Residue frames relative to the residue before (quaternion, step in Angstrom):
aa qw qx qy qz dx dy dz
M 1.0000 0.0000 0.0000 0.0000 0.00 0.00 0.00
I 0.2813 -0.7563 0.5701 0.1549 3.56 -0.86 0.99
T 0.1100 -0.7906 0.6011 0.0383 3.56 -0.82 1.00
H 0.2417 -0.7973 0.5421 0.1095 3.55 -0.70 1.09
A 0.0599 -0.7908 0.6091 0.0087 3.57 -1.09 0.69
H 0.2059 0.7837 -0.5497 0.2032 3.56 0.36 1.29
V 0.1700 -0.7591 0.6160 0.1244 3.58 -1.21 0.44
K 0.0233 0.8327 -0.5501 0.0589 3.55 0.31 1.26
R 0.8051 0.0872 -0.0209 0.5863 3.57 1.07 -0.72
I 0.1404 -0.7976 0.5857 0.0341 3.58 -0.82 1.08
L 0.2139 -0.7628 0.5987 0.1184 3.56 -0.89 0.97
V 0.0503 -0.8052 0.5906 -0.0167 3.58 -0.75 1.09
P 0.1659 -0.7827 0.5942 0.0825 3.62 -0.18 1.24
V 0.0146 -0.8292 0.5577 -0.0346 3.60 -0.79 0.98
N 0.3597 -0.6488 0.6193 0.2572 3.49 -1.35 0.50
L 0.4573 -0.6680 0.5057 0.2982 3.56 -1.19 0.45
T 0.4446 0.6643 -0.4493 0.3988 3.54 0.80 1.17
A 0.7510 -0.3746 0.2882 0.4610 3.55 -1.32 -0.20
D 0.6141 0.5630 -0.3470 0.4308 3.62 1.20 -0.48
F 0.3820 0.7708 -0.4440 0.2507 3.57 1.30 -0.21
S 0.7359 0.4744 -0.2473 0.4150 3.58 0.83 -1.00
V 0.5650 0.6433 -0.3909 0.3379 3.63 1.12 -0.55
P 0.7364 0.3736 -0.2589 0.5012 3.67 0.63 -0.95
L 0.6064 0.5591 -0.3585 0.4372 3.59 1.10 -0.62
T 0.6480 0.5081 -0.3193 0.4691 3.59 0.95 -0.85
Q 0.6265 0.5233 -0.3352 0.4704 3.59 1.03 -0.75
A 0.6509 0.5171 -0.3067 0.4636 3.56 1.00 -0.85
I 0.6088 0.5548 -0.3431 0.4515 3.58 1.07 -0.75
H 0.6262 0.5344 -0.3389 0.4554 3.61 1.01 -0.79
F 0.6817 0.4635 -0.2826 0.4905 3.60 0.97 -0.82
R 0.6123 0.5591 -0.3398 0.4439 3.56 1.03 -0.77
R 0.6345 0.5597 -0.3259 0.4218 3.55 1.03 -0.84
V 0.7729 0.3597 -0.1975 0.4840 3.60 0.85 -0.90
Y 0.7463 0.3706 -0.2207 0.5069 3.62 1.11 -0.60
R 0.3218 -0.7546 0.4950 0.2863 3.58 1.31 -0.27
S 0.2266 0.8220 -0.4826 0.2001 3.53 0.98 0.92
E 0.4043 -0.6215 0.5977 0.3050 3.50 -1.39 0.23
I 0.2237 -0.7774 0.5762 0.1163 3.58 -0.99 0.85
I 0.1305 -0.7650 0.6265 0.0726 3.56 -0.99 0.91
L 0.1853 -0.7695 0.6052 0.0849 3.57 -0.56 1.19
L 0.0583 -0.8320 0.5510 -0.0277 3.56 -0.46 1.23
H 0.0292 -0.7576 0.6514 0.0317 3.54 -0.97 0.91
V 0.2287 -0.7890 0.5613 0.1007 3.55 -0.80 1.07
V 0.1900 -0.7659 0.6085 0.0838 3.56 -0.80 1.10
K 0.4913 -0.6794 0.4599 0.2925 3.56 -0.74 1.05
R 0.4624 -0.6954 0.4820 0.2650 3.56 -0.89 0.97
F 0.4060 -0.7085 0.5224 0.2455 3.57 -0.96 0.86
S 0.5078 -0.6352 0.4840 0.3233 3.57 -1.11 0.66
L 0.6607 -0.5019 0.3780 0.4106 3.56 -1.27 0.38
F 0.6125 0.5673 -0.3413 0.4318 3.57 1.05 -0.80
H 0.6983 0.4626 -0.2698 0.4750 3.57 0.88 -0.98
K 0.6152 0.5427 -0.3474 0.4541 3.59 1.10 -0.63
V 0.6652 0.4882 -0.2933 0.4828 3.57 1.01 -0.84
L 0.6607 0.5262 -0.2985 0.4443 3.55 1.01 -0.91
D 0.7968 -0.0067 0.0473 0.6023 3.57 0.99 -0.89
P 0.2256 -0.8402 0.4794 0.1155 3.63 0.27 1.28
G 0.7116 0.4766 -0.2679 0.4412 3.59 1.03 -0.66
K 0.5132 0.6959 -0.4024 0.3005 3.57 1.22 -0.34
P 0.6477 0.5165 -0.3490 0.4380 3.67 0.85 -0.81
G 0.6634 0.5081 -0.3057 0.4564 3.57 0.93 -0.88
L 0.6321 0.5329 -0.3210 0.4620 3.56 1.06 -0.81
H 0.6511 0.5147 -0.3128 0.4619 3.58 0.94 -0.89
N 0.6452 0.5220 -0.3165 0.4595 3.59 1.00 -0.81
R 0.6668 0.4994 -0.3054 0.4611 3.57 0.92 -0.88
I 0.6441 0.5122 -0.3196 0.4697 3.58 0.99 -0.81
A 0.6571 0.5096 -0.3070 0.4628 3.60 0.96 -0.91
T 0.6411 0.5281 -0.3170 0.4579 3.59 1.01 -0.83
M 0.6606 0.5028 -0.3027 0.4682 3.57 0.97 -0.85
K 0.6561 0.5084 -0.3081 0.4648 3.58 0.98 -0.86
L 0.6420 0.5233 -0.3199 0.4602 3.57 0.98 -0.87
R 0.6727 0.4861 -0.2960 0.4728 3.58 0.91 -0.90
R 0.6343 0.5359 -0.3292 0.4495 3.58 1.00 -0.80
L 0.6610 0.4987 -0.2986 0.4745 3.58 0.97 -0.90
A 0.6622 0.4982 -0.3014 0.4717 3.58 0.97 -0.88
D 0.6249 0.5371 -0.3305 0.4602 3.59 1.01 -0.81
H 0.6685 0.4969 -0.2947 0.4683 3.55 0.94 -0.92
Y 0.6531 0.5218 -0.3160 0.4487 3.59 0.92 -0.90
F 0.7744 0.3345 -0.1642 0.5113 3.59 0.89 -0.97
K 0.4736 -0.7115 0.4165 0.3099 3.58 1.28 0.38
G 0.7704 -0.4124 0.1855 0.4495 3.55 0.88 1.02
E 0.7445 0.3330 -0.2186 0.5357 3.61 1.22 -0.09
I 0.1348 -0.8045 0.5767 0.0456 3.58 0.04 1.30
P 0.4499 -0.7105 0.4661 0.2748 3.64 -0.64 1.06
E 0.6039 -0.5864 0.4058 0.3560 3.55 -1.16 0.61
D 0.7123 0.4407 -0.2701 0.4747 3.59 1.08 -0.59
V 0.5964 0.4735 -0.3903 0.5174 3.59 1.22 0.51
K 0.1018 -0.8210 0.5618 0.0007 3.56 -0.43 1.26
L 0.2690 -0.7513 0.5834 0.1511 3.57 -1.07 0.80
K 0.0190 0.8130 -0.5783 0.0646 3.55 -0.88 0.97
V 0.0671 -0.7698 0.6345 0.0185 3.59 -0.92 1.00
V 0.0046 0.8147 -0.5755 0.0711 3.56 -0.70 1.13
N 0.3754 -0.7050 0.5558 0.2306 3.56 -1.13 0.73
G 0.5040 0.6673 -0.4686 0.2847 3.57 -1.07 0.67
D 0.6834 -0.4114 0.3842 0.4649 3.51 -1.37 -0.20
L 0.5986 -0.6321 0.3520 0.3437 3.59 -0.85 1.00
I 0.7632 0.3902 -0.2298 0.4609 3.60 0.52 -1.15
N 0.6495 0.5141 -0.3279 0.4542 3.60 0.89 -0.84
T 0.6557 0.5144 -0.3123 0.4560 3.57 1.00 -0.83
I 0.6399 0.5122 -0.3262 0.4709 3.60 0.98 -0.81
L 0.6749 0.4999 -0.2919 0.4576 3.58 0.87 -0.97
N 0.6767 0.4903 -0.2928 0.4647 3.58 0.92 -0.90
T 0.6436 0.5160 -0.3213 0.4651 3.58 1.00 -0.81
A 0.6467 0.5217 -0.3179 0.4567 3.58 0.97 -0.87
R 0.6803 0.4865 -0.2888 0.4660 3.55 0.98 -0.83
I 0.6891 0.4921 -0.2853 0.4490 3.59 0.81 -1.01
M 0.7548 0.3750 -0.1993 0.4999 3.58 0.97 -0.87
E 0.3997 -0.7614 0.4363 0.2648 3.57 1.37 0.24
C 0.1524 0.8115 -0.5422 0.1560 3.54 0.79 1.06
D 0.3554 -0.7501 0.5283 0.1786 3.56 -1.11 0.75
L 0.7933 0.0867 -0.0329 0.6017 3.58 1.25 -0.31
I 0.1529 -0.7445 0.6429 0.0946 3.54 -1.14 0.78
I 0.0955 -0.7925 0.6010 0.0402 3.59 -0.88 0.92
I 0.0427 0.8084 -0.5837 0.0622 3.57 -0.74 1.06
K 0.3049 -0.6627 0.6350 0.2544 3.54 -1.30 0.37
K 0.2457 -0.8138 0.5114 0.1257 3.54 -0.41 1.21
A 0.5048 -0.6330 0.4996 0.3081 3.50 -1.23 0.61
Q 0.6335 -0.5085 0.4047 0.4200 3.56 -1.25 0.32
R 0.5505 -0.6318 0.4388 0.3244 3.55 -1.06 0.79
I 0.2333 -0.7592 0.5951 0.1228 3.55 -1.01 0.92
R 0.1690 -0.8056 0.5629 0.0748 3.57 -0.59 1.12
K 0.2056 0.7346 -0.6177 0.1910 3.53 -0.46 1.29
R 0.5870 -0.6292 0.3793 0.3399 3.52 -0.98 0.83
F 0.8067 0.1887 -0.0833 0.5538 3.55 0.92 -0.91
R 0.2378 0.8026 -0.5148 0.1850 3.57 1.05 0.70
K 0.5290 -0.5902 0.4985 0.3513 3.54 -1.26 0.41
A 0.6459 -0.4903 0.3919 0.4344 3.55 -1.25 0.31
E 0.4711 -0.6898 0.4710 0.2835 3.57 -0.89 0.89
N 0.6444 -0.5579 0.3647 0.3748 3.53 -1.15 0.67
A 0.6674 0.5081 -0.3135 0.4452 3.58 0.86 -0.95
D 0.6340 0.5371 -0.3302 0.4478 3.60 0.97 -0.84
R 0.6959 0.4765 -0.2791 0.4591 3.55 0.81 -1.01
L 0.6379 0.5343 -0.3289 0.4465 3.57 0.96 -0.84
I 0.6867 0.4756 -0.2834 0.4711 3.58 0.85 -0.99
A 0.6686 0.5303 -0.3011 0.4256 3.57 0.93 -0.94
E 0.7801 0.3566 -0.1743 0.4836 3.59 0.98 -0.82
A 0.4998 0.6711 -0.4261 0.3439 3.60 1.24 -0.17
I 0.3481 -0.7322 0.5469 0.2087 3.57 -1.13 0.67
C 0.7155 0.3155 -0.2361 0.5768 3.58 1.31 0.13
P 0.6686 -0.4856 0.3521 0.4395 3.63 -1.17 0.24
V 0.1761 -0.7545 0.6235 0.1054 3.54 -1.23 0.61
L 0.1827 -0.7695 0.6050 0.0919 3.56 -0.82 1.04
T 0.1161 -0.8102 0.5737 0.0311 3.57 -0.57 1.19
I 0.1691 -0.7791 0.6005 0.0620 3.54 -1.02 0.92
M 0.3354 -0.7506 0.5354 0.1937 3.57 -0.78 1.02
D 0.8288 0.0180 0.0373 0.5580 3.59 0.60 -1.13
R 0.8281 0.0527 0.0357 0.5570 3.54 0.70 -1.16
H 0.4895 -0.6254 0.5219 0.3113 3.52 -1.20 0.64
T 0.6199 -0.5259 0.4071 0.4165 3.59 -1.25 0.16
N 0.5894 -0.5057 0.4612 0.4292 3.54 -1.32 0.08
E 0.6721 -0.4907 0.3499 0.4302 3.56 -1.21 0.33
K 0.7504 0.2975 -0.1742 0.5640 3.56 1.04 -0.78
I 0.1912 -0.7727 0.5999 0.0800 3.54 -0.42 1.28
R 0.1222 -0.8482 0.5151 0.0200 3.57 -0.43 1.23
N 0.8103 0.1374 -0.0521 0.5673 3.60 1.06 -0.69
I 0.0621 -0.7908 0.6089 -0.0073 3.55 -0.85 1.07
L 0.2355 -0.7804 0.5693 0.1064 3.57 -0.76 1.10
I 0.0642 -0.8178 0.5715 -0.0203 3.57 -0.79 1.09
P 0.2171 -0.7654 0.5924 0.1267 3.62 -0.38 1.17
V 0.1251 -0.7966 0.5898 0.0439 3.59 -0.93 0.93
D 0.1947 -0.7598 0.6118 0.1028 3.57 -0.93 0.95
I 0.4741 -0.7162 0.4324 0.2744 3.59 -0.77 1.00
F 0.7154 0.4717 -0.2642 0.4425 3.60 1.12 -0.50
K 0.7256 0.4715 -0.2369 0.4416 3.59 1.17 -0.23
Q 0.5531 -0.6208 0.4454 0.3321 3.51 -1.08 0.81
T 0.1594 -0.8325 0.5301 0.0240 3.54 -0.96 0.91
S 0.3499 0.7891 -0.4693 0.1861 3.61 1.24 -0.02
N 0.7017 0.4526 -0.2824 0.4723 3.58 0.84 -0.92
K 0.6388 0.5206 -0.3294 0.4610 3.59 1.02 -0.77
I 0.6726 0.4843 -0.3059 0.4685 3.59 0.93 -0.83
A 0.5991 0.5515 -0.3619 0.4538 3.59 1.08 -0.65
W 0.6696 0.4759 -0.2923 0.4896 3.57 0.98 -0.84
S 0.6075 0.5579 -0.3498 0.4443 3.58 1.05 -0.76
R 0.6630 0.5030 -0.2954 0.4692 3.56 0.92 -0.94
S 0.6681 0.5163 -0.3029 0.4419 3.54 0.87 -0.98
L 0.6872 0.4809 -0.2818 0.4660 3.58 0.85 -0.99
A 0.6520 0.5220 -0.3165 0.4497 3.57 0.96 -0.88
K 0.6853 0.4806 -0.2889 0.4648 3.58 0.92 -0.88
K 0.6859 0.4985 -0.2914 0.4429 3.57 0.88 -0.94
F 0.7749 0.3249 -0.1721 0.5141 3.57 0.92 -0.90
R 0.3498 -0.7440 0.4834 0.3006 3.59 1.34 -0.14
A 0.3232 0.7729 -0.4694 0.2790 3.51 0.99 0.96
K 0.4312 -0.6472 0.5580 0.2895 3.54 -1.31 0.36
L 0.2872 -0.7554 0.5662 0.1624 3.57 -1.00 0.86
H 0.1355 -0.7721 0.6180 0.0608 3.56 -1.00 0.88
I 0.1434 -0.7999 0.5807 0.0490 3.57 -0.36 1.26
V 0.0014 0.8058 -0.5913 0.0324 3.57 -0.76 1.01
S 0.0140 -0.7805 0.6248 -0.0171 3.56 -1.01 0.88
V 0.3401 -0.7442 0.5443 0.1852 3.56 -1.10 0.75
L 0.2210 -0.7666 0.5945 0.1001 3.58 -0.78 1.10
K 0.1883 -0.8381 0.5079 0.0639 3.55 -0.45 1.24
M 0.6985 0.4587 -0.2681 0.4794 3.60 1.23 -0.32
D 0.4834 -0.6678 0.4929 0.2783 3.54 -1.20 0.60
I 0.3874 0.6803 -0.5240 0.3355 3.55 0.34 1.33
N 0.6627 -0.4800 0.3742 0.4363 3.54 -1.27 0.24
M 0.5564 -0.6585 0.3949 0.3175 3.55 -0.80 1.06
R 0.7069 0.4809 -0.2727 0.4412 3.59 0.85 -0.97
D 0.6511 0.4941 -0.3166 0.4814 3.59 1.25 -0.27
S 0.5724 0.6366 -0.3641 0.3668 3.57 1.25 -0.27
L 0.5653 -0.5798 0.4653 0.3575 3.54 -1.24 0.53
A 0.5787 0.5890 -0.3729 0.4232 3.59 1.10 -0.65
Y 0.6816 0.4780 -0.2801 0.4779 3.57 0.90 -0.94
K 0.6857 0.5067 -0.2905 0.4344 3.58 0.85 -1.00
K 0.6805 0.4707 -0.3023 0.4733 3.58 0.92 -0.85
S 0.6487 0.5250 -0.3168 0.4508 3.58 0.94 -0.88
K 0.6734 0.4867 -0.2974 0.4703 3.60 0.93 -0.87
K 0.6113 0.5490 -0.3468 0.4524 3.58 1.08 -0.72
I 0.6559 0.4927 -0.2970 0.4888 3.56 1.01 -0.87
E 0.6370 0.5418 -0.3236 0.4427 3.57 0.96 -0.88
I 0.6673 0.5066 -0.3048 0.4529 3.60 0.87 -0.94
A 0.6563 0.5162 -0.3101 0.4546 3.58 0.96 -0.90
I 0.6794 0.4812 -0.2849 0.4752 3.58 0.98 -0.84
R 0.6482 0.5376 -0.3216 0.4329 3.57 0.96 -0.87
K 0.5904 0.5899 -0.3594 0.4174 3.61 1.11 -0.64
E 0.6907 0.4604 -0.2730 0.4863 3.58 1.19 -0.49
G 0.5945 -0.6195 0.3464 0.3780 3.55 1.27 0.37
I 0.4957 0.6464 -0.4301 0.3892 3.58 1.23 0.42
D 0.4257 -0.6876 0.5279 0.2595 3.56 -0.94 0.90
V 0.1069 0.8101 -0.5615 0.1304 3.58 -0.63 1.11
E 0.0880 -0.7838 0.6143 0.0242 3.55 -1.12 0.74
T 0.2179 -0.7809 0.5744 0.1126 3.59 -1.04 0.82
V 0.0334 -0.7803 0.6246 -0.0027 3.54 -1.01 0.91
I 0.1666 -0.7623 0.6185 0.0930 3.57 -0.95 0.93
L 0.1908 -0.7854 0.5824 0.0866 3.56 -0.71 1.09
K 0.2869 -0.7609 0.5563 0.1709 3.57 -0.71 1.04
S 0.4979 -0.6994 0.4314 0.2771 3.55 -0.73 1.13
D 0.1461 -0.7798 0.6036 0.0787 3.55 -1.06 0.83
G 0.7269 -0.4109 0.2250 0.5022 3.56 1.19 0.59
R 0.6072 0.5429 -0.3631 0.4525 3.57 1.23 -0.24
T 0.6014 -0.5517 0.4257 0.3909 3.55 -1.27 0.28
A 0.6637 -0.5228 0.3593 0.3964 3.56 -1.26 0.45
D 0.6591 0.5125 -0.3237 0.4451 3.59 0.92 -0.82
E 0.6331 0.5261 -0.3353 0.4582 3.59 1.02 -0.73
M 0.6733 0.4946 -0.2990 0.4612 3.58 0.96 -0.86
V 0.6530 0.5081 -0.3139 0.4657 3.58 0.99 -0.83
L 0.6709 0.4915 -0.3016 0.4662 3.59 0.92 -0.86
D 0.6233 0.5273 -0.3341 0.4709 3.58 1.08 -0.70
Y 0.6490 0.4994 -0.3069 0.4850 3.58 1.03 -0.82
A 0.6323 0.5358 -0.3251 0.4555 3.58 1.03 -0.80
A 0.6240 0.5459 -0.3363 0.4467 3.59 1.05 -0.75
K 0.6825 0.4606 -0.2792 0.4941 3.58 1.12 -0.65
L 0.6929 0.4778 -0.2754 0.4645 3.58 0.94 -0.89
K 0.1369 -0.8193 0.5311 0.1674 3.57 1.07 -0.88
P 0.0903 0.8098 -0.5720 0.0941 3.63 0.62 1.08
D 0.5558 -0.5941 0.4556 0.3614 3.55 -1.26 0.25
M 0.8095 0.0141 0.0528 0.5846 3.55 1.14 -0.65
L 0.2589 -0.7163 0.6196 0.1897 3.57 -1.25 0.53
L 0.1426 -0.7724 0.6119 0.0926 3.56 -1.10 0.68
I 0.0282 0.8148 -0.5748 0.0704 3.57 -0.62 1.16
M 0.4011 -0.6653 0.5655 0.2769 3.54 -1.36 0.23
T 0.2782 -0.7578 0.5660 0.1673 3.59 -0.91 0.89
H 0.7634 0.3748 -0.2719 0.4503 3.57 -1.36 0.02
Q 0.2947 0.8206 -0.4630 0.1594 3.57 1.21 0.31
E 0.7773 0.3819 -0.1964 0.4597 3.57 0.89 -0.87
S 0.6935 0.4365 -0.2801 0.5001 3.59 1.22 0.12
I 0.2199 -0.7755 0.5802 0.1171 3.54 -1.01 0.87
L 0.7726 0.4018 -0.1870 0.4547 3.55 0.93 -0.90
F 0.7587 0.3563 -0.1949 0.5093 3.59 1.14 -0.48
D 0.3833 -0.7526 0.4979 0.1971 3.56 -0.87 1.02
N 0.7404 0.4274 -0.2270 0.4665 3.60 1.15 -0.46
Y 0.5241 0.6373 -0.4060 0.3928 3.57 1.05 0.73
L 0.1819 -0.7611 0.6139 0.1036 3.55 -0.90 0.97
G 0.4370 -0.6975 0.5008 0.2679 3.56 -0.88 0.91
T 0.6711 -0.5128 0.3599 0.3964 3.55 -1.27 0.45
F 0.6455 0.5293 -0.3276 0.4426 3.57 0.90 -0.91
A 0.6797 0.4903 -0.2937 0.4598 3.59 0.82 -1.01
T 0.6502 0.5324 -0.3182 0.4389 3.57 0.91 -0.90
E 0.6873 0.4842 -0.2878 0.4586 3.58 0.87 -0.95
I 0.6428 0.5132 -0.3268 0.4655 3.60 0.97 -0.81
I 0.6624 0.5240 -0.3066 0.4389 3.58 0.87 -0.96
H 0.7609 0.4065 -0.2138 0.4584 3.58 0.88 -0.92
K 0.7578 0.3965 -0.2144 0.4718 3.59 1.12 -0.47
S 0.5485 0.6314 -0.4033 0.3714 3.60 1.17 -0.39
K 0.3853 -0.7253 0.5277 0.2168 3.55 -0.96 0.91
V 0.7069 0.3874 -0.2470 0.5378 3.57 1.23 -0.44
P 0.6689 -0.5109 0.3439 0.4161 3.61 -1.16 0.46
V 0.2162 -0.7728 0.5884 0.0992 3.56 -1.11 0.81
F 0.2181 -0.7635 0.6013 0.0892 3.55 -0.76 1.15
S 0.1056 -0.8248 0.5552 0.0160 3.59 -0.30 1.29
V 0.1907 -0.8034 0.5606 0.0624 3.56 -0.61 1.20
V 0.3387 -0.7341 0.5575 0.1887 3.55 -0.98 0.89
P 0.4480 -0.6775 0.4985 0.3031 3.64 -0.81 0.91
R 0.5250 -0.6244 0.4732 0.3326 3.55 -1.09 0.67
K 0.5430 -0.6680 0.4051 0.3079 3.58 -0.87 0.96
E 0.6491 0.5386 -0.3306 0.4234 3.60 1.05 -0.66
N 0.6148 0.5574 -0.3527 0.4324 3.59 1.25 -0.13
I 0.3055 0.7961 -0.4829 0.1991 3.59 1.26 0.25
V 0.6530 0.5011 -0.3249 0.4657 3.62 0.99 -0.77
E 0.6392 0.5248 -0.3165 0.4645 3.55 1.01 -0.86
M 0.6440 0.5168 -0.3197 0.4647 3.57 1.02 -0.79
Y 0.6285 0.5323 -0.3313 0.4604 3.58 1.07 -0.74
V 0.6462 0.5121 -0.3104 0.4731 3.56 0.99 -0.86
D 0.6397 0.5281 -0.3199 0.4577 3.57 1.00 -0.86
A 0.6548 0.5087 -0.3134 0.4629 3.57 0.99 -0.83
S 0.6367 0.5176 -0.3257 0.4696 3.58 1.04 -0.76
L 0.6271 0.5347 -0.3234 0.4650 3.57 1.04 -0.83
R 0.6199 0.5509 -0.3388 0.4443 3.57 1.01 -0.82
R 0.6739 0.5048 -0.3020 0.4470 3.58 0.88 -0.96
V 0.6552 0.5063 -0.3055 0.4701 3.58 0.98 -0.86
Y 0.6608 0.5290 -0.2944 0.4438 3.54 0.93 -1.02
Q 0.6913 0.4798 -0.2784 0.4630 3.56 0.91 -0.96
S 0.6291 0.5338 -0.3411 0.4505 3.61 1.08 -0.63
V 0.6406 0.5181 -0.3199 0.4679 3.59 1.14 -0.65
Y 0.7875 0.3034 -0.1547 0.5136 3.57 0.91 -0.91
């Protein structure tokens, strides 16, 4: 199966605030190496029917003001000369639905967002970033505080022995080649067995060998579990390695539902200090994912 990893068009949803430049600067870094088109999207909340009847001209006024502010911010960022391959777009609607629909209609290959700080409430609604990543049909790059440097040199890739990785590895290769970055494959060994006898080691080395054949610098590290969760160990390793970016697979723990983020992915996305590139599994791999899940159950019952 051939898996493609192109970035021809990048969607960058932005607020009209000081955070405007963070996701845009990240998009510029990708535009430079992929020669992508950038779509700067600002979503204006849709007015209710009551407000439209009460003041018919208000929605149009809000749109015009938002359009002017967006252009002003873009003009300032690009010093008065907005490139032809940077498009400005203002759309009315629900924030997440509008982003998802725009990405689909305009056939975007990547969405870049600066996510808000995580809100911990017992009965909170699903966070915007979670829902966006879970339902997106293309990768989503989330930024906590700062975008990457212009030159991405190190990319950390957690690998799970039970999950299909073809699409993630395709993106790993593409990013490594385009940015001339080194890949760091990391897997967590949870059982008390010899590292070289573990499936974690064998799968990671198999991936490493395949990537190295393409002239990409790659290193494999197996972390032996010390009782902590996999996400805690990976994030701790990331704090020491200081990569420019993490690359993970979403929807890992669900086979039947398209809008589910696994625990590992959720924790990495919300706790990583560096940008996280979340890859969506290819839909045609649903049978393979089912087999992987069955293997997990058998494996866990044995050990």
